[in-house]
N, C-alpha and C positions, 0 to 999 in steps of 0.2 A: 132482790127487791131494795130501795134505798130505804133508812132510817131517817128520822129525823127526832133525835132527842132532844127535850126543852135544855136550853142551855142559857146563861145570862142574856139578855138583850144588849144589843148595840145601837146607839141613836143614829139615824140618819135619815135623809129627807131626800124630796126631788129633786134630779140634778139636772145638767145639761146632757142631753145624749149624746156620749162617745162616740168617735167615727171609726167608722168600718177603714177607712183608709189607712189605719194602724197596719194593713196587711201589704201596704205599700214597703214598707220598711224593708222585706223580705227581699222583694225582688228592687230594691232601688240603687243607686249608682256603690259602687264598692265603697266601703266605710273605712274608717281608722279603728282600731279595737276600743277605745271608749267610744260608749255612743250616750247622746245625749236627748231627752225629749221635754219638751216644754209644754205643759196644759195651761189654758188660759179658760175658765169656765166662769158662765156669767147666767142667772137665771134671776126672775123677777124680783126673787126674795136674798139671795144672797152671789156672792162670786167669789173666787179663788184661782191661787195659781199654786200649780204644782211642778216639780222640777225632779227629774230621774236620772241618776248618772250611774253607769253600768259598766263593768270591766272585771278584768282578773285582779285579786287581791292585789297586786302589785303595782297596777293601773292605777286602782281605786282604792286607795289605802287609809282612807279616812273618810270622816263627813264632809261634804261639800258646802258651801256657801254662795248664797245667791243674793244678788245686788241687785236694787232695781233704780235706775236717774229716770229722773223726770224735769226736763228743762235743764240739766246740769245739777241737778238738786238731789241726793240721796231721799227717797222717799221709802225704801225697806232694806232691811239687810238682816238676813237667818241663817244660820247654820241648819242644817240636815241632819237627821239619823244616820246611822250607819250601821249594817250587816252584812256578815258573809255566810257562805252556803259551801259545801263541798260537792263536785258533780264530778265522778269518775277519775276521782283522782286530781283534780283540778279545784284549786280555790276562787273563788269569785267574789268580788267586793260591790255593794251597792248602797247608793246613798240616795235621799229624797228630803225633799223639803215641802211641805204643805202647809199654805197660810191662807187666812181670810183677807186676801189681797187682790184689790178690782184694777188690773190691769189694763189701762189706756193707751188708745192708739198713739203711738210715738214713744211709749215708754221703752227704755233701754235696757233688758234683762242682761245681767253679767253672771256669769258662773264661773265659781271658784274650785280645782278639783280639791283642793285641802285649804282651812280658814285661814293658813299662814301665808299663802301665794300671795304676791305683789300684782299680779299680772293674773285678769280674766281667762279660762281656758278658752270660751265661749261669749259672744256678745250679741246678742238678738234684739231687733226693734219688734214690738210689738203692732198688730194692725187689728182691730175690733171687727169681730162679724157682727151682724146686726138682723133681727125680725122687726122691719118697721109697721107691716100692716099682714094682719091674721083675722078677717071677720067670721062670725061662727054662720056656718052657712054656705062658705065658698070653699069650693076644693083647690084656690091656691091662695099662697102667701107669699111675701116678696119681703127684701130687705138688702144687705150691702154685704160681701166676701170679704174676706181678709187679704185685700190685695187682689188686683188681678191675677186672673189666673194663668199658669204657664204650665209647661211640659212635666213639672216636677210636683203640680198641686191638682187636689182633688175637692169636692163639695158634696155632701151627702144632707138630703133633709128627710123630714117625715112629720107624722105623729103618731103618738100612742093614745089611748084610752083606758085607762087604768082602771075603768069601771066596766069595761067589756066583759063578757062571760065565754068561757072557753068556745071556739067555733064564731064568733064574732069576726068579720073578714077587717073589720076598723080597728081592732084592738090594735095591730100594728099595721100602719100605713103609711109605706115607703111614698117617697115623691121622687119626680123626674126634674129637676135642675136646670134650665135654661137660664140664656141673658149674656150680656158681655161686658166686659168691663168689670166694673166693680159692684155692679148691680145684677142682681140673680131674680128670679120668680120661680118658685117651686112649685110643682102640679101633683097633688095627689092622687094614686094609682086606684085607690077603692072605694071613696066616697067623701066628700066634704066634713068639714069639721062642724063638730057638734060642741055644747057646752059641756066644761070638764076636760075636753082633750087637751093635751101637750102637743106642742108643735114644739122641733128642734132644727137647726139648722148647724150643721159644722165646715169647716172649712181648715184643709192640711195643706203643708209646704215643708220641702225642705231647705232649711237655713243654708246646712251645705252638707256634704258626705254622710256625716255621721250624726247630724241634728234633725230632730224632726217636731214642729212646732204644730200643736193641735190650737185651734180656738174654735171653740163652740157655745152656742146660747140655745136658752128653749124659754117658751111663754105659755103661758095658758090662754086658751083660743078666745081670742075677742078682746085680749089684753094688751097685744101688743104696740108697740109704740118704736119712735127711735131711741136708742141705745141710752138709758139713762145715765146721768153723772157725766158724759161726754162734751167735751168740748169743741166747738165750732170756731173756726179762724178766718176770718175775711178780712183780705188782705188789697185796699184800693189805690193804685199807683196814679196819679196823676202830677199836677205839678208839688204836691206835697203828699208824704205818705198816711194813712190813715189805718187805723189797728182795730180793729172791733172782735172784742170777745165774748161769746154767749154761753153758759152753761145750761144745763139742763137738769135739774134737781131729780133724784130717784122719786118712783113712784112709790106709795107705802102701800104695800101687798100684807098679807098675814101670813105666818111662817106656817112653813110644809112639812110636817113631821114625823114621816115615815118612819118605821122600826124592824129593821132585819136584823134577822140572827145570824150570827156567824156561822162560817161551815164547821160541821164536825168530820169525823172519819167516815161517814155513811152518805154525805152529801154530794160527793164529787166521784162519779166512778167512770169506765172504761164501758160502752155499749156491746151489743154481741156482735154489731157491726164494728171492726177495730177503727174505723175513721172518724167514730162519734162519740161524745165527751157527753156523758148524763149530770148535769147539775140542778140539784134540789134546792131550790129558793124559797127561804119561808118569810113573810111576812107575820111580825109579831100582832098578837090580839090586842097589842095595847095602844097600836096603831091608830091613829085618827084618819089617815091618809093613805092612799095604795103607796108600797115600795116601786119606785121606777128607778131604774138604771140601766148599767151595762155590763154583761159578763163576758171575760175574753180570756185567749188560753196561747200562751208565749213557751218557748222554750227555756230550760234552765241554761245551759250549755250554750256557747256560740259556736255556728257552723261556718264554715267557707263556703263561698258560691260556687255556680256550678262552672262555671267559666274558668280559664287561664289565667286572667288577668285576677280573678277574685278570690283565687287558690288562696293565697297567704291572709286573705281578710277575712274575718268572722265577726259573727253578728248573733245578738238572739235575732229566734226567727217567731214572728207573730202569726199563730194557726187559724186562730177562727173567732170571732166577736158575733153578739147580738143584744140585743136590746131586751128588756124584760120590764112587764107592770103587772104586779101581783096585790091582789084586794089584801086588807088586813085579817088577821087570823089564817088566811089561804096560805097553801105551798103549790109553785109550779114546777114541773119539769123542764128546764132548758136544753134541748140538745145542741149541742156545738159540733157542729161538721169542721174536720179539717178542710183548708184548702188544698188544693192541690199539688202544690208545693211542697205542704206538709204533709199529705198523703205519701208523696213522692221522699218527703226525708225519711218518715216511717219503714216505709218498705225497703229502705236503704241501711237504717239503723238497727234494724228489728225492735229495739227497744229503745224509747224515748221519756226522760222526763222531765214532765208539764208541770206550768203551774197557773191554776187555774184560779184568776180573780173575778170577785165582782165589786163595782165602783160605784157607792153616793153619793151625795152629798150631806154634810149637816147644817141646817137650815140657821141654826145659832151660830155657828163660830164659821159657816162657810167654807170647810176645810173638806176636799173628798174623803170619803170614807172606804176604805179597801177591807176585805174579807177574801182570804186568799186558802187554796189547799195545793199541794203537790202531790201527782200521780206518777206514776211510770204506766206509759202504753206500750203495749205489744204488737206486733204488726198481726200476730196469729188472732184468729177470732175468739172469742171467750163464750163459754158455755152458759145456758140460760138456768137459772136457778129457781 
């Protein structure tokens, strides 16, 4: 039986729904030892940029620095936090930069492994995803992807209904994404949009073998429009050159201020099925809106790929991910089922140290907020208590 001790609350809010595409990282092209994740989030009320760098403590020996260039000018420059952990005799280092920064299409994100480095280890261009239309009563919504899809990219979309009771099929309503080029259409599988629903779209791509880029956006149903704050450039070439720049101002939206309690010892446990992790998420009684976000599990250690070509390449393995929507003052149990590669890895290792994290976003600061807990999974079934 999971327990839910009362703890100091952590201020979080409605976030853009993050991607199931994290699972792709476990089976992607062989990567270098250091791994990079660049996440750009945007909702109707806030936006943010999150960059995560991980490797052994020798590879990642200090805080990373992130610089964003826009039209050649520096518009963002921040050094992140740094932490280490030990797993089975190896010390790992990780650094993250989380900021209330709205990355726009065309921005160049530069990641320096050390704040004193003169040359960035990574340089990635941002392409915005949008939700341009999502009328209440419709079973489809549409917008633009973060760049045209290719063999290494994946899109996902859907809607969540925070007010739904347990058993309501529309509580989590995934969508099928179709379309070509940069344009997409998402068709919901369980029912049309209702007032209060939150629609989301994500676009995943690999900038290179060891860098994943995630662009996600969410909107309240009926409040979708072309990306606020973006700039549209129109070039007309005749005998003379004409440049026209138009900017859309951000919409005024009331803040969304969900409150999620941080994980305690009893909130994350292995189920009786060894391939299932039970995560208890509590939305505080003080919250005025539902707590909406994503919970995911990944290995603490890096593991080599299955093929001979990947034998010397190790990386963090993403095991599972699910979205959640919890009403104020309520608790829900999320069942994270390990992916097939994750199940195979657990059988092979017998025991596996896993970090489980729930991610939401602070509406006032725009920063993604994470609460995490590390547990050890065993390949043997656990006894019921």
